[in-house]
C-alpha positions in Angstrom: 3.7 19.0 22.2 0.6 17.1 22.8 -0.7 14.0 20.0 -3.7 12.7 19.8 -3.9 9.9 17.2 -7.1 7.9 16.2 -7.2 4.6 14.5 -9.2 1.6 14.8 -7.2 -0.1 16.8 -4.0 0.4 19.2 -1.2 -2.0 19.7 -2.4 -4.9 17.6 -2.5 -6.0 13.7 0.1 -3.3 11.4 -1.9 0.4 12.0 -2.1 0.0 15.9 1.1 -1.3 16.1 2.3 1.7 13.9 1.0 4.0 16.5 2.2 2.6 19.6 5.5 2.7 17.8 5.1 6.4 17.4 3.7 6.5 20.3 6.6 5.4 22.3 8.9 7.7 20.0 7.1 10.7 20.9 7.6 9.7 25.0 11.1 9.1 24.7 11.2 12.2 23.2 9.5 13.9 26.0 5.8 14.4 24.4 2.8 13.6 25.0 0.3 10.7 23.0 -3.0 9.3 23.5 -4.0 7.0 21.0 -7.9 7.2 20.8 -9.4 3.4 19.0 -12.9 1.5 18.5 -12.7 -1.7 18.8 -10.8 -4.8 20.4 -8.6 -5.4 23.2 -5.5 -3.2 24.0 -2.1 -5.2 25.0 -1.2 -3.8 28.4 1.8 -2.2 28.1 -0.1 0.4 25.7 -2.9 0.7 28.1 -1.0 4.4 29.4 -1.5 5.4 25.7 -5.5 4.3 24.9 -8.7 5.8 24.9 -11.3 4.1 23.9 -14.4 5.4 21.7 -17.7 4.0 22.0 -18.2 0.5 23.1 -18.8 -3.0 21.9 -22.0 -2.7 21.3 -22.2 0.4 19.5 -19.8 -1.1 17.1 -22.0 -4.0 16.3 -25.1 -1.7 15.8 -22.5 0.5 13.5 -21.5 -2.4 11.8 -25.0 -4.0 11.2 -26.6 -0.8 10.0 -23.7 -0.6 7.7 -24.2 -4.2 6.2 -27.7 -3.1 5.2 -27.7 1.0 4.6 -24.1 0.8 3.1 -23.0 3.9 5.8 -20.1 2.8 7.4 -18.6 5.5 8.7 -22.0 7.3 9.7 -23.0 5.9 12.7 -22.1 6.1 16.6 -22.8 9.6 16.8 -23.1 9.2 20.4 -19.9 8.1 20.9 -18.2 10.6 18.9 -19.7 13.4 20.6 -18.7 11.7 24.2 -15.0 11.3 22.5 -15.0 15.0 21.0 -15.7 16.5 24.4 -12.3 14.6 26.2 -10.5 15.9 22.8 -11.6 19.4 24.3 -10.4 18.7 27.6 -7.2 17.2 26.6 -6.5 19.7 24.3 -4.1 18.1 21.7 -1.3 20.4 19.7 -1.5 17.7 16.9 -4.5 15.4 16.0 -3.2 12.5 13.7 -5.9 10.5 11.8 -5.0 7.1 10.6 -7.9 4.1 9.6 -10.9 6.0 10.4 -12.9 3.2 9.2 -13.7 0.1 11.4 -17.6 1.0 12.4 -16.6 3.4 15.4 -16.8 6.9 14.4 -19.5 9.3 12.7 -17.6 11.3 10.1 -19.3 14.3 9.7 -19.2 15.0 13.0 -15.0 14.1 14.0 -14.8 16.6 10.5 -16.9 19.6 11.7 -15.0 19.5 14.5 -11.3 19.3 13.1 -12.8 22.2 10.9 -13.5 24.3 13.6 -11.1 23.3 16.2 -7.5 25.2 14.4 -5.4 22.2 15.1 -2.9 20.5 13.0 -4.2 17.8 11.3 -2.1 15.0 9.9 -4.1 11.7 7.8 -1.8 8.3 7.4 -4.0 6.6 4.5 -3.4 2.9 5.0 -5.4 2.3 2.1 -7.9 3.7 -0.7 -10.5 4.3 1.5 -10.8 7.8 2.4 -11.5 8.8 -1.7 -13.7 6.5 -2.7 -17.6 5.9 -2.0 -16.7 2.4 -0.4 -13.8 0.3 -0.9 -10.5 0.2 0.6 -9.1 -1.4 -2.4 -9.8 -1.4 -6.1 -6.6 -2.9 -8.2 -8.0 -6.3 -8.3 -10.9 -5.3 -10.6 -9.1 -2.1 -11.7 -12.1 0.4 -10.9 -11.2 3.7 -11.7 -14.9 5.5 -10.6 -13.4 6.9 -7.8 -11.5 9.6 -10.0 -14.6 10.7 -10.8 -17.5 10.0 -8.5 -18.8 6.1 -7.0 -21.9 4.7 -8.1 -23.2 1.1 -8.6 -20.1 -0.3 -6.9 -18.6 -3.6 -8.2 -17.2 -4.5 -4.5 -20.6 -3.9 -2.5 -20.5 -6.6 -0.5 -16.6 -6.7 -0.1 -15.5 -4.8 3.5 -17.3 -2.4 4.4 -19.4 -4.5 3.2 -23.3 -3.8 2.3 -25.8 -6.6 2.1 -28.7 -4.4 1.0 -28.5 -1.0 -0.3 -25.5 0.6 -3.0 -24.5 4.3 -1.3 -21.2 4.4 -2.7 -22.6 7.6 -4.4 -24.0 9.6 -1.6 -21.1 7.8 0.4 -18.2 9.7 -1.9 -20.1 12.8 -2.1 -20.5 13.2 1.7 -16.9 12.4 2.2 -15.6 14.8 -0.3 -17.3 17.3 1.3 -16.8 16.3 4.9 -12.7 15.4 3.8 -12.4 18.8 1.6 -11.9 22.3 3.3 -9.4 21.7 6.4 -6.6 24.6 7.0 -4.0 22.6 7.9 -4.1 19.2 7.5 -1.3 16.9 5.5 -2.0 13.8 4.2 1.0 10.8 4.8 1.2 7.9 2.9 3.2 5.0 3.1 4.1 4.9 -0.3 4.4 7.0 -3.5 2.1 5.2 -5.2 -0.3 5.6 -3.1 0.7 9.4 -3.1 0.3 9.2 -6.4 -3.7 8.2 -6.3 -4.1 10.8 -3.3 -3.3 13.5 -6.0 -5.6 12.3 -8.6 -8.4 12.4 -5.6 -10.5 14.9 -4.6 -7.5 15.4 -1.7 -5.2 16.4 -3.9 -5.5 19.9 -2.3 -3.9 18.7 0.8 0.2 18.6 0.6 1.7 14.8 1.1 4.1 13.3 2.6 5.8 10.0 1.4 6.8 8.2 4.5 7.2 4.8 4.5 6.3 2.1 6.8 9.2 0.5 9.1 10.0 -2.3 10.6 12.1 -3.7 13.6 15.0 -4.8 12.4 16.2 -5.9 16.0 13.6 -8.4 15.2 13.7 -9.1 12.0 17.2 -10.1 11.0 18.8 -13.6 10.1 18.6 -16.5 12.6 19.6 -19.9 12.3 17.3 -22.3 13.1 16.0 -26.5 12.1 13.3 -25.2 10.3 14.2 -27.3 7.2 14.5 -29.8 8.9 11.4 -30.1 10.8 9.1 -29.3 7.6 11.2 -31.8 5.5 12.7 -29.5 3.5 16.7 -29.8 4.0 17.2 -30.5 0.1 14.5 -28.7 -1.1 14.9 -25.0 -2.3 12.4 -23.3 -0.4 9.7 -20.5 -2.3 8.2 -18.4 0.5 5.0 -16.8 0.7 3.5 -15.2 3.9 0.1 -13.4 4.1 -2.1 -12.8 7.4 -4.9 -13.8 5.6 -5.0 -15.9 2.3 -7.7 -15.1 -0.9 -7.0 -15.1 -4.3 -6.3 -11.3 -3.8 -3.5 -12.5 -2.1 -2.2 -14.8 -4.7 -3.4 -17.8 -3.5 -4.3 -19.6 -7.4 -1.5 -18.1 -8.8 0.8 -19.7 -6.3 -0.7 -23.1 -6.8 -0.4 -22.7 -10.6 3.4 -21.9 -9.9 3.8 -25.2 -8.1 2.7 -26.9 -11.2 5.7 -24.9 -13.1 8.2 -25.9 -10.7 9.8 -29.5 -10.9 10.4 -31.5 -7.4 13.6 -29.8 -6.3 11.4 -26.7 -5.5 8.8 -26.2 -2.3 6.5 -23.5 -2.1 5.3 -22.9 1.3 2.6 -20.4 2.4 2.5 -19.4 6.0 -0.7 -17.9 7.6 -3.6 -20.3 6.2 -6.2 -21.8 8.0 -6.7 -25.5 8.8 -9.3 -24.8 6.1 -7.3 -23.8 3.8 -4.6 -26.0 4.4 -6.8 -29.0 3.7 -7.8 -27.7 0.0 -4.0 -27.2 -0.7 -2.2 -29.7 -3.6 0.7 -31.8 -2.7 3.2 -29.2 -4.4 2.0 -26.6 -1.8 3.0 -26.6 1.9 0.6 -24.7 4.0 1.6 -23.5 7.4 -1.2 -21.9 10.3 -1.2 -18.7 10.9 1.4 -18.0 13.7 1.3 -14.8 16.4 5.8 -16.3 16.8 7.5 -13.6 15.3 10.5 -15.8 16.0 9.0 -19.0 13.9 8.0 -16.0 11.0 11.9 -14.8 11.0 13.4 -18.5 11.1 11.0 -19.2 8.1 12.1 -16.0 6.5 15.7 -16.9 7.0 15.3 -20.3 5.7 13.9 -19.8 2.7 15.9 -19.4 -0.8 13.4 -16.4 -2.1 10.2 -14.8 -1.0 7.5 -14.2 -3.3 4.7 -11.8 -3.0 2.1 -12.4 -5.7 -0.3 -10.0 -4.1 -3.2 -8.0 -6.2 -3.1 -5.2 -3.9 -0.8 -4.1 -1.5 -0.3 -0.2 0.2 3.7 -0.9 0.5 4.2 -4.7 1.4 6.2 -5.3 4.8 6.6 -8.6 4.1 9.1 -8.3 1.5 11.0 -5.6 3.7 10.6 -8.6 6.7 12.2 -10.9 4.4 14.7 -8.7 2.8 16.0 -8.0 6.4 16.4 -11.8 7.2 18.4 -11.9 3.8 16.5 -13.2 1.6 15.8 -11.7 -1.6 12.3 -10.9 -2.8 10.3 -11.6 -6.1 7.0 -9.1 -6.5 3.8 -8.3 -8.7 4.0 -4.7 -9.9 1.4 -3.9 -8.0 0.6 -0.9 -5.2 3.8 0.1 -3.9 5.4 -3.6 -3.8 7.9 -2.8 -6.5 8.8 0.3 -3.9 10.5 -2.4 -1.0 13.0 -3.4 -4.0 16.0 -2.8 -6.1 18.5 -4.1 -8.4 20.3 -5.4 -5.7 17.8 -7.6 -3.4 14.9 -8.4 -5.8 12.9 -8.0 -9.0 9.4 -6.8 -9.8 7.4 -9.0 -12.5 3.8 -8.0 -13.9 1.0 -8.9 -12.1 0.0 -12.6 -13.5 2.7 -13.1 -15.3 3.3 -16.6 -13.6 5.9 -17.8 -16.2 7.8 -15.3 -15.7 7.9 -15.4 -11.7 8.7 -18.9 -12.5 11.7 -18.0 -14.4 13.0 -15.6 -11.7 12.7 -17.8 -9.0 14.6 -20.3 -11.0 16.9 -17.6 -11.7 17.7 -16.4 -8.0 17.1 -20.1 -6.6 20.3 -21.7 -9.3 22.5 -18.6 -9.6 22.5 -16.5 -5.9 22.4 -13.1 -7.6 21.4 -11.2 -4.7 23.4 -11.9 -1.8 22.4 -11.5 1.7 24.5 -8.4 2.5 22.7 -6.4 0.0 19.1 -7.9 0.7 19.3 -6.8 4.4 21.1 -3.4 3.4 18.1 -2.7 1.4 15.9 -3.3 4.8 17.7 -0.6 6.5 15.9 1.9 4.4 12.7 1.0 6.3 14.5 1.2 9.6 10.8 2.0 11.9 12.5 4.0 13.9 14.1 6.2 11.5 11.1 6.4 9.3 8.9 7.6 12.4 11.4 10.1 13.5 11.2 11.4 10.2 7.8 11.6 10.5 7.6 13.5 14.0 10.6 15.9 12.8 9.3 16.9 9.2 5.2 16.5 9.6 4.4 17.0 13.1 6.2 20.5 13.5 
């Protein structure tokens, strides 16, 4: 079987690593796989899979025009046509779409080809962009326009940002016309939450399969370290939060409010901050810069007494799973797919914005230890990336 995946990046960040994880499994099973990507650098070990769509200049032009005309996904014509000529030569059995946003593809040209090519198509949605007129997430502002038709987008300046025009209505209608009508396409979502949204959208004509994203349990596991001594936290109850980019949507202000509700025996530690963000933190919150060291992250997960996720938008919540794999219980907001990562053996779900409820649960966990490390690790086993991606290959590709 020959598989072609299409994603904005290859081998980096969450979606790019998902693609290469699937490619590694396919290769191990004797299949052939290529990953077409649109931007940034591919790590050396994944070059064997990589096929570049367009160029850096093309991405910059596409992004620039999109910021004026709110037209992300409707440029890069030449690059897309050239890429599709290569696709015809490669002749894959399965075309697996991932993130098509990212200023590197022309959606119209791509989907015209898919409708004529008579190929099996799989589309893994990592966010909500496929069925909105503009944004990738809408939970934070509780916008429901996507259900009937977008217009006057309240998030026009949010990625993929437009500084001038609002073409969310036109984008919605274009996407609806392009993305519907494929004869053999399966939608894959990493959470039941996103699957339910798809079934309410114009993509509801397609079968939807939930395949949870997974993590590498050989990497994320309890690890002893001197992290507590390193950060002066030997006698503290550590309340940990992790994000690749912090903002109010990720719960930064809620963490600051929470820090003022906890006594001095507790220490909130936030990982993934910029230097500017760290300088603005109150003394009640310890900030740690973004780290590319998985080992350091695992040490922090293991050292924490509780992991807290206060994000307002979450497709699944892999940080929750990473913490569980390191034996640390989780308190998470009831947002997106986050509640699906925990059960009664390893953590608790609190309504978004209920900071007092979070405080009570944090104290209950830290003082009463109702969840064992073994049970937390057991729950994480349900998200073993090898098991989940083999499920995808066996149940969706064939």
